[in-house]
TIVO-2410 file (N, C-alpha, C; in nm, 3 decimals):
# residues 110
REC num residu      c1      c2      c3 atome chaine
REC   1      M  -3.837  -0.286  -1.572     N      A
REC   1      M  -3.959  -0.300  -1.496    CA      A
REC   1      M  -3.927  -0.274  -1.351     C      A
REC   2      A  -4.020  -0.216  -1.280     N      A
REC   2      A  -3.996  -0.181  -1.141    CA      A
REC   2      A  -4.087  -0.263  -1.053     C      A
REC   3      V  -4.038  -0.295  -0.936     N      A
REC   3      V  -4.116  -0.370  -0.839    CA      A
REC   3      V  -4.145  -0.277  -0.723     C      A
REC   4      T  -4.272  -0.271  -0.682     N      A
REC   4      T  -4.307  -0.184  -0.571    CA      A
REC   4      T  -4.382  -0.264  -0.467     C      A
REC   5      G  -4.395  -0.208  -0.352     N      A
REC   5      G  -4.471  -0.275  -0.246    CA      A
REC   5      G  -4.404  -0.256  -0.114     C      A
REC   6      D  -4.472  -0.295  -0.009     N      A
REC   6      D  -4.416  -0.284   0.123    CA      A
REC   6      D  -4.327  -0.404   0.146     C      A
REC   7      E  -4.195  -0.383   0.127     N      A
REC   7      E  -4.100  -0.494   0.129    CA      A
REC   7      E  -4.084  -0.553   0.268     C      A
REC   8      T  -4.093  -0.472   0.371     N      A
REC   8      T  -4.068  -0.524   0.506    CA      A
REC   8      T  -4.181  -0.617   0.549     C      A
REC   9      E  -4.306  -0.580   0.522     N      A
REC   9      E  -4.417  -0.666   0.563    CA      A
REC   9      E  -4.421  -0.793   0.480     C      A
REC  10      S  -4.407  -0.781   0.349     N      A
REC  10      S  -4.418  -0.898   0.264    CA      A
REC  10      S  -4.299  -0.991   0.284     C      A
REC  11      A  -4.183  -0.936   0.315     N      A
REC  11      A  -4.067  -1.021   0.339    CA      A
REC  11      A  -4.087  -1.100   0.467     C      A
REC  12      A  -4.150  -1.038   0.564     N      A
REC  12      A  -4.170  -1.105   0.692    CA      A
REC  12      A  -4.279  -1.212   0.680     C      A
REC  13      T  -4.385  -1.184   0.602     N      A
REC  13      T  -4.497  -1.278   0.592    CA      A
REC  13      T  -4.482  -1.372   0.475     C      A
REC  14      G  -4.395  -1.337   0.378     N      A
REC  14      G  -4.380  -1.421   0.261    CA      A
REC  14      G  -4.491  -1.399   0.160     C      A
REC  15      D  -4.566  -1.293   0.174     N      A
REC  15      D  -4.678  -1.262   0.086    CA      A
REC  15      D  -4.627  -1.193  -0.040     C      A
REC  16      M  -4.639  -1.256  -0.153     N      A
REC  16      M  -4.592  -1.200  -0.279    CA      A
REC  16      M  -4.697  -1.112  -0.346     C      A
REC  17      S  -4.819  -1.114  -0.298     N      A
REC  17      S  -4.923  -1.034  -0.362    CA      A
REC  17      S  -4.905  -0.886  -0.335     C      A
REC  18      A  -4.819  -0.851  -0.239     N      A
REC  18      A  -4.797  -0.711  -0.209    CA      A
REC  18      A  -4.710  -0.644  -0.316     C      A
REC  19      Y  -4.641  -0.722  -0.397     N      A
REC  19      Y  -4.555  -0.667  -0.502    CA      A
REC  19      Y  -4.636  -0.650  -0.629     C      A
REC  20      Q  -4.608  -0.542  -0.698     N      A
REC  20      Q  -4.673  -0.516  -0.825    CA      A
REC  20      Q  -4.566  -0.490  -0.930     C      A
REC  21      I  -4.591  -0.537  -1.048     N      A
REC  21      I  -4.499  -0.514  -1.158    CA      A
REC  21      I  -4.558  -0.403  -1.243     C      A
REC  22      R  -4.476  -0.297  -1.260     N      A
REC  22      R  -4.523  -0.185  -1.341    CA      A
REC  22      R  -4.436  -0.174  -1.465     C      A
REC  23      S  -4.494  -0.123  -1.567     N      A
REC  23      S  -4.416  -0.102  -1.689    CA      A
REC  23      S  -4.332   0.023  -1.672     C      A
REC  24      P  -4.217   0.024  -1.737     N      A
REC  24      P  -4.129   0.141  -1.723    CA      A
REC  24      P  -4.192   0.265  -1.783     C      A
REC  25      T  -4.163   0.379  -1.723     N      A
REC  25      T  -4.220   0.504  -1.772    CA      A
REC  25      T  -4.132   0.567  -1.880     C      A
REC  26      S  -4.013   0.512  -1.903     N      A
REC  26      S  -3.925   0.569  -2.006    CA      A
REC  26      S  -3.957   0.508  -2.141     C      A
REC  27      S  -3.894   0.561  -2.243     N      A
REC  27      S  -3.918   0.512  -2.379    CA      A
REC  27      S  -3.818   0.406  -2.420     C      A
REC  28      L  -3.748   0.346  -2.325     N      A
REC  28      L  -3.653   0.241  -2.358    CA      A
REC  28      L  -3.726   0.113  -2.394     C      A
REC  29      P  -3.669   0.032  -2.482     N      A
REC  29      P  -3.732  -0.096  -2.516    CA      A
REC  29      P  -3.739  -0.186  -2.393     C      A
REC  30      Q  -3.833  -0.277  -2.395     N      A
REC  30      Q  -3.852  -0.367  -2.282    CA      A
REC  30      Q  -3.725  -0.448  -2.257     C      A
REC  31      G  -3.687  -0.460  -2.132     N      A
REC  31      G  -3.569  -0.536  -2.094    CA      A
REC  31      G  -3.440  -0.455  -2.095     C      A
REC  32      V  -3.445  -0.332  -2.148     N      A
REC  32      V  -3.327  -0.247  -2.151    CA      A
REC  32      V  -3.335  -0.151  -2.035     C      A
REC  33      M  -3.228  -0.149  -1.954     N      A
REC  33      M  -3.226  -0.060  -1.839    CA      A
REC  33      M  -3.120   0.045  -1.862     C      A
REC  34      M  -3.140   0.162  -1.808     N      A
REC  34      M  -3.046   0.271  -1.823    CA      A
REC  34      M  -2.937   0.257  -1.716     C      A
REC  35      A  -2.814   0.268  -1.759     N      A
REC  35      A  -2.702   0.262  -1.664    CA      A
REC  35      A  -2.688   0.397  -1.597     C      A
REC  36      V  -2.666   0.394  -1.467     N      A
REC  36      V  -2.651   0.516  -1.390    CA      A
REC  36      V  -2.512   0.515  -1.329     C      A
REC  37      S  -2.437   0.622  -1.352     N      A
REC  37      S  -2.303   0.629  -1.295    CA      A
REC  37      S  -2.312   0.662  -1.147     C      A
REC  38      P  -2.217   0.616  -1.067     N      A
REC  38      P  -2.220   0.644  -0.924    CA      A
REC  38      P  -2.217   0.793  -0.893     C      A
REC  39      A  -2.152   0.873  -0.978     N      A
REC  39      A  -2.144   1.016  -0.954    CA      A
REC  39      A  -2.281   1.082  -0.963     C      A
REC  40      S  -2.368   1.030  -1.047     N      A
REC  40      S  -2.499   1.092  -1.063    CA      A
REC  40      S  -2.591   1.062  -0.946     C      A
REC  41      L  -2.553   0.970  -0.859     N      A
REC  41      L  -2.634   0.938  -0.743    CA      A
REC  41      L  -2.609   1.036  -0.629     C      A
REC  42      H  -2.504   1.118  -0.640     N      A
REC  42      H  -2.470   1.212  -0.536    CA      A
REC  42      H  -2.516   1.352  -0.574     C      A
REC  43      S  -2.552   1.430  -0.475     N      A
REC  43      S  -2.594   1.567  -0.500    CA      A
REC  43      S  -2.469   1.652  -0.523     C      A
REC  44      P  -2.486   1.769  -0.583     N      A
REC  44      P  -2.371   1.858  -0.603    CA      A
REC  44      P  -2.304   1.894  -0.471     C      A
REC  45      Q  -2.382   1.905  -0.365     N      A
REC  45      Q  -2.325   1.937  -0.234    CA      A
REC  45      Q  -2.234   1.823  -0.186     C      A
REC  46      Q  -2.279   1.699  -0.207     N      A
REC  46      Q  -2.197   1.584  -0.167    CA      A
REC  46      Q  -2.068   1.580  -0.249     C      A
REC  47      L  -2.078   1.611  -0.378     N      A
REC  47      L  -1.959   1.612  -0.463    CA      A
REC  47      L  -1.862   1.721  -0.418     C      A
REC  48      A  -1.916   1.837  -0.382     N      A
REC  48      A  -1.831   1.946  -0.335    CA      A
REC  48      A  -1.764   1.909  -0.203     C      A
REC  49      E  -1.839   1.845  -0.114     N      A
REC  49      E  -1.783   1.802   0.014    CA      A
REC  49      E  -1.674   1.698  -0.008     C      A
REC  50      E  -1.697   1.606  -0.102     N      A
REC  50      E  -1.597   1.503  -0.133    CA      A
REC  50      E  -1.471   1.568  -0.190     C      A
REC  51      A  -1.489   1.665  -0.279     N      A
REC  51      A  -1.374   1.735  -0.336    CA      A
REC  51      A  -1.298   1.811  -0.227     C      A
REC  52      T  -1.371   1.874  -0.137     N      A
REC  52      T  -1.308   1.946  -0.027    CA      A
REC  52      T  -1.232   1.850   0.063     C      A
REC  53      R  -1.292   1.736   0.092     N      A
REC  53      R  -1.227   1.635   0.177    CA      A
REC  53      R  -1.098   1.584   0.111     C      A
REC  54      K  -1.106   1.556  -0.020     N      A
REC  54      K  -0.988   1.508  -0.092    CA      A
REC  54      K  -0.878   1.614  -0.094     C      A
REC  55      R  -0.918   1.740  -0.113     N      A
REC  55      R  -0.820   1.850  -0.115    CA      A
REC  55      R  -0.753   1.863   0.021     C      A
REC  56      E  -0.833   1.859   0.128     N      A
REC  56      E  -0.777   1.870   0.263    CA      A
REC  56      E  -0.682   1.754   0.293     C      A
REC  57      L  -0.719   1.634   0.248     N      A
REC  57      L  -0.633   1.517   0.268    CA      A
REC  57      L  -0.502   1.533   0.190     C      A
REC  58      R  -0.512   1.583   0.067     N      A
REC  58      R  -0.393   1.606  -0.015    CA      A
REC  58      R  -0.304   1.712   0.048     C      A
REC  59      L  -0.365   1.820   0.097     N      A
REC  59      L  -0.287   1.925   0.163    CA      A
REC  59      L  -0.220   1.874   0.289     C      A
REC  60      L  -0.290   1.790   0.365     N      A
REC  60      L  -0.233   1.733   0.487    CA      A
REC  60      L  -0.113   1.644   0.454     C      A
REC  61      K  -0.129   1.559   0.353     N      A
REC  61      K  -0.019   1.472   0.312    CA      A
REC  61      K   0.099   1.555   0.262     C      A
REC  62      N   0.070   1.660   0.186     N      A
REC  62      N   0.175   1.747   0.135    CA      A
REC  62      N   0.247   1.817   0.249     C      A
REC  63      R   0.172   1.862   0.348     N      A
REC  63      R   0.230   1.929   0.465    CA      A
REC  63      R   0.325   1.834   0.539     C      A
REC  64      E   0.280   1.710   0.558     N      A
REC  64      E   0.363   1.610   0.626    CA      A
REC  64      E   0.489   1.578   0.545     C      A
REC  65      A   0.473   1.568   0.413     N      A
REC  65      A   0.588   1.540   0.326    CA      A
REC  65      A   0.687   1.656   0.331     C      A
REC  66      A   0.636   1.779   0.332     N      A
REC  66      A   0.724   1.897   0.339    CA      A
REC  66      A   0.797   1.900   0.473     C      A
REC  67      R   0.727   1.866   0.581     N      A
REC  67      R   0.789   1.862   0.714    CA      A
REC  67      R   0.903   1.759   0.716     C      A
REC  68      E   0.877   1.642   0.660     N      A
REC  68      E   0.978   1.536   0.654    CA      A
REC  68      E   1.096   1.580   0.568     C      A
REC  69      C   1.069   1.647   0.458     N      A
REC  69      C   1.174   1.695   0.369    CA      A
REC  69      C   1.262   1.796   0.442     C      A
REC  70      R   1.200   1.889   0.516     N      A
REC  70      R   1.278   1.987   0.592    CA      A
REC  70      R   1.362   1.920   0.700     C      A
REC  71      R   1.307   1.818   0.764     N      A
REC  71      R   1.381   1.745   0.867    CA      A
REC  71      R   1.504   1.677   0.807     C      A
REC  72      K   1.483   1.611   0.692     N      A
REC  72      K   1.594   1.543   0.626    CA      A
REC  72      K   1.700   1.643   0.580     C      A
REC  73      K   1.657   1.759   0.532     N      A
REC  73      K   1.751   1.861   0.486    CA      A
REC  73      K   1.834   1.911   0.604     C      A
REC  74      K   1.770   1.935   0.719     N      A
REC  74      K   1.843   1.978   0.839    CA      A
REC  74      K   1.947   1.873   0.879     C      A
REC  75      E   1.905   1.748   0.875     N      A
REC  75      E   1.996   1.638   0.909    CA      A
REC  75      E   2.114   1.634   0.813     C      A
REC  76      Y   2.086   1.653   0.685     N      A
REC  76      Y   2.191   1.651   0.582    CA      A
REC  76      Y   2.288   1.767   0.603     C      A
REC  77      V   2.235   1.887   0.629     N      A
REC  77      V   2.319   2.005   0.651    CA      A
REC  77      V   2.405   1.986   0.775     C      A
REC  78      K   2.345   1.931   0.881     N      A
REC  78      K   2.421   1.905   1.003    CA      A
REC  78      K   2.535   1.806   0.977     C      A
REC  79      C   2.506   1.704   0.897     N      A
REC  79      C   2.607   1.606   0.861    CA      A
REC  79      C   2.720   1.672   0.781     C      A
REC  80      L   2.684   1.761   0.687     N      A
REC  80      L   2.785   1.832   0.609    CA      A
REC  80      L   2.870   1.923   0.698     C      A
REC  81      E   2.805   1.991   0.793     N      A
REC  81      E   2.879   2.078   0.885    CA      A
REC  81      E   2.979   1.998   0.968     C      A
REC  82      N   2.937   1.880   1.014     N      A
REC  82      N   3.029   1.793   1.088    CA      A
REC  82      N   3.146   1.750   1.001     C      A
REC  83      R   3.115   1.718   0.878     N      A
REC  83      R   3.221   1.676   0.786    CA      A
REC  83      R   3.320   1.789   0.761     C      A
REC  84      V   3.268   1.911   0.745     N      A
REC  84      V   3.354   2.027   0.726    CA      A
REC  84      V   3.446   2.045   0.846     C      A
REC  85      A   3.389   2.032   0.967     N      A
REC  85      A   3.470   2.047   1.089    CA      A
REC  85      A   3.580   1.942   1.095     C      A
REC  86      V   3.547   1.818   1.063     N      A
REC  86      V   3.647   1.710   1.064    CA      A
REC  86      V   3.755   1.737   0.961     C      A
REC  87      L   3.716   1.777   0.840     N      A
REC  87      L   3.814   1.803   0.734    CA      A
REC  87      L   3.901   1.924   0.767     C      A
REC  88      E   3.842   2.027   0.831     N      A
REC  88      E   3.922   2.143   0.870    CA      A
REC  88      E   4.028   2.103   0.973     C      A
REC  89      N   3.986   2.020   1.069     N      A
REC  89      N   4.082   1.972   1.170    CA      A
REC  89      N   4.192   1.888   1.104     C      A
REC  90      Q   4.151   1.802   1.012     N      A
REC  90      Q   4.248   1.718   0.942    CA      A
REC  90      Q   4.344   1.804   0.861     C      A
REC  91      N   4.289   1.906   0.794     N      A
REC  91      N   4.371   1.998   0.714    CA      A
REC  91      N   4.471   2.072   0.803     C      A
REC  92      K   4.423   2.118   0.918     N      A
REC  92      K   4.508   2.190   1.012    CA      A
REC  92      K   4.623   2.100   1.060     C      A
REC  93      T   4.588   1.975   1.092     N      A
REC  93      T   4.689   1.879   1.136    CA      A
REC  93      T   4.791   1.853   1.026     C      A
REC  94      L   4.746   1.837   0.904     N      A
REC  94      L   4.837   1.811   0.792    CA      A
REC  94      L   4.927   1.932   0.764     C      A
REC  95      I   4.871   2.052   0.777     N      A
REC  95      I   4.952   2.173   0.756    CA      A
REC  95      I   5.063   2.179   0.862     C      A
REC  96      E   5.026   2.150   0.987     N      A
REC  96      E   5.125   2.150   1.096    CA      A
REC  96      E   5.231   2.044   1.072     C      A
REC  97      E   5.190   1.927   1.027     N      A
REC  97      E   5.285   1.819   0.999    CA      A
REC  97      E   5.378   1.858   0.884     C      A
REC  98      L   5.322   1.919   0.781     N      A
REC  98      L   5.402   1.964   0.667    CA      A
REC  98      L   5.504   2.068   0.712     C      A
REC  99      K   5.459   2.161   0.795     N      A
REC  99      K   5.547   2.266   0.845    CA      A
REC  99      K   5.662   2.204   0.926     C      A
REC 100      A   5.626   2.106   1.013     N      A
REC 100      A   5.729   2.040   1.094    CA      A
REC 100      A   5.827   1.965   1.005     C      A
REC 101      L   5.780   1.898   0.901     N      A
REC 101      L   5.869   1.825   0.810    CA      A
REC 101      L   5.958   1.920   0.730     C      A
REC 102      K   5.904   2.035   0.690     N      A
REC 102      K   5.984   2.135   0.620    CA      A
REC 102      K   6.095   2.187   0.710     C      A
REC 103      D   6.056   2.216   0.836     N      A
REC 103      D   6.156   2.264   0.931    CA      A
REC 103      D   6.264   2.159   0.951     C      A
REC 104      L   6.225   2.035   0.964     N      A
REC 104      L   6.319   1.926   0.981    CA      A
REC 104      L   6.410   1.913   0.860     C      A
REC 105      Y   6.356   1.922   0.741     N      A
REC 105      Y   6.433   1.910   0.617    CA      A
REC 105      Y   6.529   2.026   0.603     C      A
REC 106      C   6.481   2.146   0.636     N      A
REC 106      C   6.566   2.265   0.626    CA      A
REC 106      C   6.685   2.256   0.721     C      A
REC 107      H   6.664   2.204   0.841     N      A
REC 107      H   6.772   2.193   0.938    CA      A
REC 107      H   6.872   2.084   0.899     C      A
REC 108      K   6.829   1.984   0.828     N      A
REC 108      K   6.920   1.877   0.785    CA      A
REC 108      K   7.012   1.925   0.673     C      A
REC 109      T   6.962   2.009   0.585     N      A
REC 109      T   7.040   2.055   0.471    CA      A
REC 109      T   7.144   2.158   0.513     C      A
REC 110      E   7.129   2.218   0.627     N      A
REC 110      E   7.225   2.318   0.670    CA      A
REC 110      E   7.345   2.260   0.733     C      A
***
């Protein structure tokens, strides 16, 4: 059943005679109301705008995630490059030490 009337005036004055009770125009049994999904309350244009907004938000989040991933990758590569430099220096030092020990050993045996 539907209630009609000028709600603002009757609410202000408290006059209930402004409301009328009408019988439903559908073929549903009395007391049964049709459920309406929230999606059906929106126009196709609103749904398209919502989909576009969600897509743009998803793309923005993806862009930010990709930027962060590239930053972390650069940091990781830089860390690896530093490690390579340290290990190369260590290797060079060890080779020189080995060479010096070999020379020392060779001179002792003679």
